[in-house]
C-alpha positions in Angstrom: 100.7 119.3 28.7 101.0 117.6 32.1 103.9 118.3 34.5 105.8 115.6 36.4 107.8 116.0 39.6 110.7 113.6 40.4 114.1 113.5 42.0 117.4 112.1 40.6 120.3 110.9 42.6 123.6 111.9 40.9 127.0 110.3 41.0 130.3 111.4 39.6 131.1 114.5 41.6 131.3 115.0 45.4 130.6 118.7 45.7 128.2 121.2 44.2 129.6 124.2 42.4 128.3 127.1 40.4 130.2 125.7 37.3 128.4 122.4 37.7 125.0 124.1 38.0 125.7 126.2 34.9 126.6 123.2 32.8 123.5 121.4 33.8 121.4 124.5 33.0 123.0 124.8 29.6 122.3 121.2 28.9 118.6 121.7 29.3 118.1 121.1 33.0 116.7 124.6 33.6 113.7 123.0 35.4 115.8 121.4 38.1 117.0 122.4 41.6 120.3 120.9 42.8 120.9 120.1 46.4 123.2 118.0 48.6 122.1 115.8 51.5 124.1 113.3 53.6 127.0 113.6 51.2 124.9 112.8 48.1 123.9 115.1 45.3 120.3 115.2 44.0 118.3 117.3 41.6 114.6 117.9 42.0 112.9 118.3 38.6 109.5 119.5 37.5 109.1 118.9 33.8 106.3 119.1 31.2 106.1 116.2 28.9 103.6 113.8 27.3 104.3 111.2 29.9 106.3 110.6 33.1 108.7 108.3 31.1 109.4 111.1 28.6 110.0 113.6 31.4 112.3 111.4 33.3 114.3 110.0 30.4 114.8 113.4 28.9 116.1 114.7 32.2 118.5 111.8 32.5 119.7 112.6 28.9 120.2 116.2 29.9 122.4 115.3 33.0 124.5 112.7 31.2 124.9 114.9 28.1 126.1 117.9 30.1 129.8 117.4 29.6 130.3 116.6 33.3 131.2 113.3 35.0 127.6 113.1 36.4 125.5 109.9 36.0 122.0 109.3 37.2 122.1 106.3 39.6 118.5 106.3 40.9 115.2 108.1 40.4 112.5 108.9 42.9 109.8 109.0 44.3 111.6 105.8 45.3 109.9 102.5 44.3 111.2 100.9 47.6 109.0 101.9 50.5 108.4 101.2 54.2 105.0 100.8 55.7 105.4 104.3 57.2 106.1 105.7 53.7 103.2 103.8 52.3 100.9 105.5 54.9 102.3 108.9 54.0 101.9 108.5 50.2 98.4 107.0 50.4 97.2 109.4 53.1 96.3 106.5 55.4 97.2 106.0 59.1 100.0 103.7 60.0 97.6 101.5 61.8 95.4 101.2 58.8 98.3 100.1 56.6 99.5 97.7 59.3 96.0 96.1 59.4 95.9 95.8 55.6 99.4 94.2 55.6 98.4 91.7 58.3 95.0 90.9 56.8 93.1 92.3 59.7 91.2 94.6 57.3 90.5 94.6 53.6 90.4 91.7 51.2 93.7 90.1 52.4 96.6 88.9 50.2 98.6 92.1 50.7 101.8 91.7 48.7 104.7 90.2 50.6 107.7 92.5 51.5 110.6 92.8 49.1 113.0 92.3 51.9 113.5 92.8 55.7 115.6 95.5 57.3 116.8 93.9 60.5 114.2 91.8 62.5 111.3 94.2 62.7 111.3 96.4 59.6 110.2 95.5 56.1 110.3 97.2 52.7 107.9 96.8 49.8 108.2 97.4 46.1 105.7 100.1 45.3 104.7 98.6 42.0 103.7 95.4 43.8 101.5 97.3 46.2 100.1 99.4 43.3 98.8 96.3 41.5 97.1 95.0 44.6 95.7 98.4 45.6 94.1 99.1 42.2 92.8 95.6 41.8 90.8 95.9 45.0 89.4 99.4 44.2 91.1 101.5 46.9 91.1 105.2 46.2 94.0 107.7 46.4 96.3 105.8 44.2 97.7 108.7 42.2 101.2 108.0 43.7 101.1 104.7 41.8 100.9 106.2 38.3 104.6 105.8 37.5 105.4 103.0 39.9 106.2 100.2 37.5 108.2 102.5 35.2 110.3 103.8 38.0 110.9 100.3 39.4 112.0 99.1 36.0 114.2 102.2 35.4 115.9 101.9 38.7 116.6 98.2 38.0 118.3 99.2 34.7 120.2 102.0 36.4 121.5 99.5 39.0 122.5 97.0 36.3 124.6 99.5 34.4 126.6 100.4 37.6 127.8 96.8 37.7 128.3 95.8 34.1 130.9 93.0 34.7 128.8 91.3 37.3 125.6 91.8 35.2 127.4 90.0 32.3 127.8 87.0 34.5 124.3 87.0 35.8 122.2 87.8 32.7 123.0 84.6 30.7 121.7 82.5 33.6 118.3 84.3 34.0 115.1 84.3 31.9 113.9 87.8 31.7 110.2 87.2 30.7 109.8 87.5 27.0 113.3 88.9 26.5 115.7 86.4 24.8 119.1 86.2 26.6 121.8 84.3 24.7 124.7 82.6 26.3 127.9 84.5 25.8 131.5 83.3 25.4 133.4 82.3 28.5 136.0 84.6 29.8 134.5 87.8 28.3 133.7 89.2 31.7 137.2 88.7 33.1 138.2 90.4 36.3 139.4 93.9 35.7 138.1 94.3 32.2 136.1 97.3 31.2 132.4 96.5 30.4 129.3 98.2 29.2 125.9 96.8 28.6 123.5 97.5 25.8 120.4 95.9 24.4 119.5 95.6 20.7 117.3 93.3 18.6 115.8 91.8 21.8 119.2 90.8 23.2 121.5 92.1 25.9 125.1 92.5 24.9 128.2 92.9 27.0 130.8 95.1 25.4 134.4 94.6 26.7 137.5 96.6 26.1 139.2 93.2 25.7 137.2 92.8 22.5 138.5 96.0 21.0 135.1 97.7 21.3 133.2 94.7 19.9 130.5 92.8 21.8 129.1 89.4 22.6 125.5 88.5 23.4 124.7 87.7 27.0 
């Protein structure tokens, strides 16, 4: 069975402790290494599973079923990368990546940046680069294997951190083939408790104001 390495950013506690580590171990995260950096808590995991998705989702379930306040807010290797990080992951020089981005080498049409950081620095979505890279037959693309899944997962993890705001946004977007129904007005009132779930192809906003019920959004 293959083994997958990934890192999870955890929220819910501010300090590491032996008790916290023991609870995560007991919950099934015996293949993880907790560490703290820049005030944030992470866990590096190396897990055997049928697929990267199975490995990552089972580790998230272990964390969030551990009886602690911990929640997973992001998973890496991060799907948002700089040109420098692209060169590192693809084992290319920074100059080579710059030339590909600018169209000075290669087939051209390199994916546009996701966003700009200041005036001179850009970031890309790794899954966008992966599609272009594989399409044009470049080698050394192993780092792309889980790019689309991690991009989608991190999007969902972000949505659930802001359920009230997401309830306002989702009814006004078309999410590909996913049907999104218009919800009742006032459901996402300021200060209400919200949670999001998806069932039968629809997203639902569950609000404490509804007594635990839900409306489609």
